[in-house]
C-alpha positions as CSV (number, residue, x, y, z in Angstrom):
1,M,-21.0,77.1,91.8
2,I,-20.4,75.2,95.0
3,K,-21.1,71.5,94.5
4,F,-22.7,69.7,97.5
5,A,-23.1,66.0,98.3
6,L,-25.3,64.5,101.1
7,L,-24.0,61.7,103.3
8,G,-27.1,60.2,104.9
9,C,-30.6,60.2,103.4
10,G,-32.8,60.0,106.5
11,R,-35.5,62.3,107.7
12,I,-33.5,65.5,107.8
13,A,-32.0,64.9,104.4
14,K,-35.4,65.8,102.9
15,R,-35.0,69.4,103.9
16,H,-31.3,69.6,102.7
17,S,-32.0,67.9,99.4
18,E,-35.0,70.2,98.7
19,L,-33.0,73.3,99.1
20,L,-29.9,72.1,97.2
21,G,-31.7,70.0,94.6
22,N,-34.3,72.6,93.7
23,N,-31.8,75.3,93.2
24,Q,-33.1,77.4,96.2
25,I,-29.5,78.3,97.3
26,C,-27.7,80.7,95.0
27,N,-24.4,79.4,93.7
28,A,-25.0,75.9,95.1
29,K,-26.2,72.7,93.6
30,L,-26.7,69.1,94.7
31,V,-24.4,66.7,92.8
32,A,-24.6,63.4,94.7
33,V,-26.2,61.6,97.6
34,C,-25.2,58.6,99.7
35,D,-26.7,56.2,102.2
36,T,-26.0,52.6,103.2
37,D,-29.7,51.9,102.6
38,I,-29.9,51.9,98.8
39,D,-33.7,52.6,98.8
40,K,-33.2,55.8,100.8
41,A,-30.3,56.9,98.6
42,K,-32.2,56.1,95.4
43,K,-35.4,57.9,96.5
44,I,-33.6,61.2,97.0
45,G,-31.2,60.7,94.0
46,D,-34.1,60.0,91.6
47,S,-36.1,62.9,93.0
48,F,-33.4,65.4,91.9
49,D,-31.9,63.4,89.0
50,T,-28.7,63.1,91.0
51,P,-26.2,60.2,91.2
52,Y,-26.7,58.1,94.3
53,F,-24.3,55.8,96.2
54,T,-24.2,53.3,99.1
55,D,-20.4,53.8,99.6
56,M,-19.1,57.2,100.6
57,H,-15.6,56.5,99.3
58,E,-17.0,55.6,95.9
59,M,-19.0,58.8,95.8
60,L,-16.0,60.9,96.8
61,N,-13.7,59.3,94.3
62,T,-16.3,59.4,91.5
63,V,-18.0,62.8,91.7
64,D,-16.5,66.3,91.7
65,I,-17.6,67.6,95.1
66,D,-16.8,70.8,97.1
67,V,-18.8,70.2,100.3
68,V,-20.2,67.2,102.0
69,S,-23.2,67.6,104.3
70,V,-23.0,64.9,106.9
71,L,-26.5,63.9,107.9
72,T,-25.9,60.5,109.4
73,E,-26.6,59.3,112.9
74,S,-25.3,61.8,115.5
75,G,-23.0,59.2,117.1
76,N,-21.4,58.5,113.7
77,H,-20.7,62.1,112.7
78,A,-17.2,62.1,114.0
79,K,-16.0,59.0,112.1
80,H,-17.6,60.2,108.9
81,V,-16.1,63.7,109.2
82,V,-12.6,62.4,109.9
83,E,-12.9,60.1,106.8
84,I,-14.1,63.0,104.6
85,V,-11.3,65.2,105.7
86,K,-8.8,62.9,103.9
87,Y,-10.5,64.0,100.6
88,K,-9.9,67.7,101.4
89,K,-13.6,68.6,101.2
90,N,-15.3,71.2,103.3
91,I,-17.9,69.8,105.6
92,V,-21.4,70.7,106.9
93,V,-22.4,68.5,109.8
94,E,-25.9,68.4,111.3
95,K,-26.5,69.0,115.0
96,P,-25.2,67.8,117.3
97,M,-21.8,67.8,115.8
98,A,-20.9,64.7,117.9
99,L,-22.1,63.1,121.2
100,T,-18.8,63.1,123.1
101,L,-16.3,65.9,123.6
102,E,-13.5,63.7,122.5
103,D,-15.2,63.1,119.1
104,A,-15.8,66.8,118.7
105,D,-12.1,67.6,119.5
106,A,-11.0,65.0,116.9
107,M,-13.3,66.6,114.3
108,I,-12.0,70.1,114.9
109,Q,-8.4,69.0,114.9
110,A,-8.7,67.0,111.7
111,C,-10.3,69.9,109.9
112,D,-7.8,72.4,111.2
113,E,-4.9,70.3,110.2
114,A,-6.3,69.7,106.7
115,G,-7.1,73.4,106.3
116,I,-10.8,72.8,105.5
117,K,-13.9,74.5,106.9
118,L,-16.2,72.7,109.3
119,F,-19.8,74.1,109.5
120,V,-22.1,72.9,112.3
121,V,-25.8,73.3,111.4
122,K,-27.5,75.7,113.9
123,Q,-30.1,77.0,111.5
124,N,-32.3,78.6,114.2
125,R,-29.7,81.2,114.7
126,F,-30.7,82.5,111.3
127,N,-34.4,82.8,112.2
128,V,-35.6,86.4,111.6
129,P,-36.8,87.1,115.1
130,V,-33.7,85.4,116.6
131,M,-31.4,87.6,114.6
132,K,-33.4,90.7,115.8
133,M,-33.0,89.5,119.4
134,R,-29.3,89.1,118.9
135,E,-29.1,92.6,117.4
136,A,-30.7,94.0,120.5
137,L,-28.2,92.0,122.7
138,I,-25.2,93.3,120.8
139,A,-26.5,96.8,121.1
140,G,-26.6,96.4,124.9
141,R,-30.4,97.0,125.1
142,F,-30.9,94.3,127.7
143,G,-28.3,95.7,130.1
144,K,-27.7,93.4,133.1
145,M,-29.0,89.9,132.2
146,V,-31.6,88.4,134.6
147,L,-33.2,85.3,133.2
148,G,-33.2,83.2,130.0
149,T,-35.7,80.5,129.2
150,V,-36.2,78.0,126.5
151,R,-39.3,75.7,126.1
152,V,-39.4,72.8,123.6
153,R,-42.8,71.2,123.8
154,W,-43.0,68.9,120.8
155,C,-44.7,65.7,119.9
156,R,-42.7,62.7,118.8
157,P,-44.9,59.6,118.9
158,Q,-43.5,56.1,119.3
159,S,-43.7,55.7,115.5
160,Y,-41.1,58.4,115.1
161,Y,-38.6,56.6,117.2
162,D,-39.5,53.3,115.6
163,Q,-38.5,54.6,112.1
164,A,-34.8,54.0,112.9
165,S,-33.3,51.7,115.5
166,W,-30.6,54.2,116.5
167,R,-33.1,56.9,117.6
168,G,-33.3,57.4,121.3
169,T,-30.2,55.3,122.0
170,W,-27.3,56.5,124.1
171,A,-24.7,55.3,121.6
172,L,-26.0,57.1,118.5
173,D,-28.6,59.7,119.4
174,G,-29.4,60.6,123.0
175,G,-32.8,62.1,123.9
176,V,-34.8,65.3,123.6
177,L,-31.9,67.4,125.0
178,T,-29.4,66.2,122.4
179,N,-31.7,65.9,119.4
180,Q,-34.8,68.2,119.4
181,A,-33.6,70.8,122.0
182,S,-30.0,71.1,121.0
183,H,-30.8,74.2,118.8
184,H,-32.5,75.9,121.7
185,V,-29.7,75.1,124.1
186,D,-27.3,76.7,121.7
187,M,-29.5,79.8,121.3
188,L,-29.9,80.2,125.0
189,E,-26.1,80.1,125.5
190,W,-25.6,82.4,122.5
191,M,-27.8,85.0,124.0
192,M,-27.0,84.7,127.8
193,G,-23.3,84.0,127.7
194,E,-21.1,81.3,129.2
195,V,-22.6,78.9,131.6
196,E,-21.1,78.5,135.1
197,S,-23.1,75.5,136.3
198,V,-26.2,73.3,135.6
199,H,-28.6,71.2,137.6
200,A,-30.9,68.9,135.8
201,M,-33.4,66.0,136.0
202,S,-35.1,63.9,133.4
203,T,-37.5,61.1,132.8
204,T,-38.6,58.9,129.9
205,A,-42.3,59.6,130.2
206,L,-44.0,58.2,127.1
207,A,-41.4,56.9,124.6
208,K,-39.9,53.4,124.7
209,I,-36.3,54.6,124.3
210,E,-33.1,54.4,126.2
211,A,-32.6,58.1,126.7
212,E,-35.0,60.8,128.0
213,D,-38.0,62.2,126.3
214,T,-38.6,64.9,129.0
215,A,-36.1,67.1,131.0
216,V,-35.9,70.3,133.0
217,V,-32.6,72.1,133.6
218,T,-31.7,75.1,135.7
219,L,-28.6,77.1,134.8
220,R,-26.4,79.7,136.4
221,F,-24.5,81.9,133.9
222,K,-21.1,83.5,134.6
223,N,-22.6,86.9,134.4
224,G,-24.9,86.1,137.4
225,A,-28.1,85.5,135.4
226,L,-30.2,82.3,135.7
227,G,-31.7,80.1,133.1
228,V,-34.3,77.4,132.6
229,I,-34.5,74.7,129.9
230,E,-37.8,72.8,129.6
231,A,-37.8,70.1,126.9
232,T,-40.1,67.3,126.0
233,T,-41.2,65.2,123.0
234,A,-44.1,63.9,125.1
235,T,-46.5,66.8,124.2
236,R,-49.8,65.4,123.0
237,P,-51.4,65.3,120.5
238,K,-49.2,67.7,118.5
239,D,-46.3,70.2,118.6
240,L,-47.0,73.1,121.0
241,E,-44.0,75.4,121.0
242,G,-40.3,76.0,120.6
243,S,-39.7,79.3,122.4
244,L,-36.9,81.5,123.7
245,S,-37.3,84.4,126.2
246,I,-34.6,86.8,127.5
247,L,-35.2,89.1,130.4
248,G,-32.7,91.9,131.4
249,E,-32.8,95.1,133.4
250,G,-33.3,97.0,130.1
251,G,-36.1,95.0,128.6
252,T,-37.7,91.7,127.7
253,V,-38.0,89.7,124.4
254,E,-39.9,86.5,123.9
255,I,-39.9,84.5,120.7
256,G,-42.5,81.8,120.4
257,G,-44.3,79.7,117.8
258,F,-43.5,76.0,117.3
259,A,-40.1,76.8,115.7
260,V,-38.8,79.9,117.4
261,N,-40.5,81.9,114.6
262,Q,-43.0,84.4,116.2
263,M,-42.0,87.5,118.0
264,K,-44.3,87.4,121.1
265,V,-42.9,90.2,123.2
266,W,-40.6,93.1,122.3
267,S,-40.5,95.6,125.2
268,F,-37.6,97.8,126.3
269,V,-37.3,100.5,129.0
270,E,-35.7,102.9,126.6
271,E,-37.8,102.8,123.4
272,E,-36.1,103.3,120.0
273,D,-37.4,104.1,116.5
274,G,-38.8,101.0,114.9
275,D,-39.7,99.2,118.1
276,N,-43.4,99.5,117.3
277,D,-43.0,97.7,114.0
278,V,-40.9,94.8,115.3
279,M,-43.9,92.6,116.3
280,L,-45.3,92.8,112.7
281,N,-42.0,92.6,110.8
282,Y,-40.1,90.0,112.7
283,S,-42.4,87.0,112.7
284,V,-42.6,84.2,110.1
285,N,-44.9,81.2,109.6
286,P,-42.8,78.2,108.8
287,P,-44.2,75.0,107.2
288,N,-42.7,72.7,109.8
289,V,-40.4,72.6,112.9
290,Y,-37.3,73.1,110.7
291,G,-38.5,76.6,109.9
292,F,-36.8,78.6,107.2
293,G,-33.4,78.7,108.8
294,H,-31.7,76.0,106.7
295,Q,-31.9,78.2,103.6
296,A,-30.3,81.2,105.3
297,Y,-27.7,78.8,106.8
298,Y,-26.7,77.3,103.4
299,E,-26.5,80.8,101.9
300,H,-24.1,81.7,104.8
301,V,-22.1,78.5,104.0
302,V,-21.8,79.4,100.3
303,D,-20.8,83.0,101.1
304,S,-18.2,81.9,103.6
305,I,-16.6,79.5,101.1
306,L,-16.7,81.8,98.0
307,N,-15.5,84.9,99.9
308,N,-13.4,83.2,102.5
309,K,-15.4,84.7,105.4
310,K,-15.6,83.6,109.0
311,H,-18.5,81.3,109.6
312,L,-21.0,81.8,112.3
313,V,-21.1,78.3,113.7
314,D,-17.7,76.5,113.4
315,G,-16.4,73.5,115.2
316,L,-15.6,75.4,118.4
317,Q,-19.1,76.9,118.5
318,G,-20.6,73.5,118.0
319,R,-18.4,72.0,120.8
320,K,-19.5,74.7,123.2
321,S,-23.2,73.7,123.2
322,L,-22.2,70.0,123.2
323,E,-20.1,70.6,126.4
324,L,-23.2,72.1,128.0
325,I,-25.4,69.2,127.0
326,N,-22.8,66.8,128.3
327,A,-22.8,68.7,131.6
328,I,-26.6,68.5,131.8
329,Y,-26.4,64.7,131.4
330,E,-23.7,64.5,134.0
331,S,-26.0,66.3,136.4
332,I,-28.9,64.0,135.6
333,E,-26.8,61.0,136.4
334,T,-25.2,62.3,139.5
335,K,-28.2,64.3,140.8
336,R,-25.8,67.1,141.5
337,E,-24.9,70.6,140.3
338,V,-22.2,70.3,137.6
339,F,-19.8,73.1,137.0
340,L,-18.3,73.9,133.5
341,K,-15.5,73.2,132.5
342,F,-15.5,69.6,133.4
343,K,-14.5,66.1,132.2
344,P,-17.5,63.8,131.8
345,K,-17.4,60.8,134.1
346,H,-21.0,59.6,134.3
347,C,-22.6,61.1,131.2
348,R,-24.0,58.2,129.1
349,L,-24.2,60.2,125.9
350,G,-22.2,58.5,123.1
351,Q,-21.6,55.4,125.2
352,N,-22.6,51.8,124.5
353,K,-24.4,50.0,127.3
């Protein structure tokens, strides 16, 4: 049995605690939670009859823990991970793993030197239709890649940002690209391959925050394909879609729904057995924008630890999408095309005013 503790009891902790606290993950259980806000910690702790703390060091010194899930503010992930490493605990960290590349590198180095596993949460990679798309990609069915597109059209009213003072700030959060669309950016790169350059623009259309609530990005991939990212939390009055589409010389696949959960198009030049059943068999209807991916993700974490298997999204994979997001912000600030690899000079993400 792998014993999990949660560090941070904010909005996303509800999903993590429900899975671990309700025994929905085989061979895993929730043994402690921690938040500097005692009311938040107590609420989750009491819900699952689990000890709660306001000091992470007290929790780590008091309770027998195998894995700590870091669910704190994005800009604080690095310092919390580096502190937890000293206790030789494996770590799950929510997206994005950090806001700056320097912080991401520090996290990776600390975990490597301590010989512990670092898992970055990218649960949408485990969505049923996304896994099917990836299967087609590995099989070479797309052939030469042409165009990849993601659209994140979600609704986050001002009340969402007002729930916590760190939301929408450059120092601790960033905007729609870093927060809501980071999964989609990761999936686009996972499917289309390494990015050569980006060109982006953004605006803060409706939300009263420091960072952007709306952005558009064009990408050029090293394989010659192009890409588009459209992301906004200014959709009104409710969430519209979180979608991913891939076009290649051999075929087209589009996954839609509001959580990359519905197979919309599955069409290939060379048909194979089973293609006619994909539309029916590879769509799910999730209860919220988090989808069902967290459960498959945690099952993957447990399997990786118990059987010492390679994990799908480690620190290096998490850093890859973070570098892309940093490049996008660099382009927004400079109003120029930015080439990867690069050292951020104007990106405001992770910086105080």
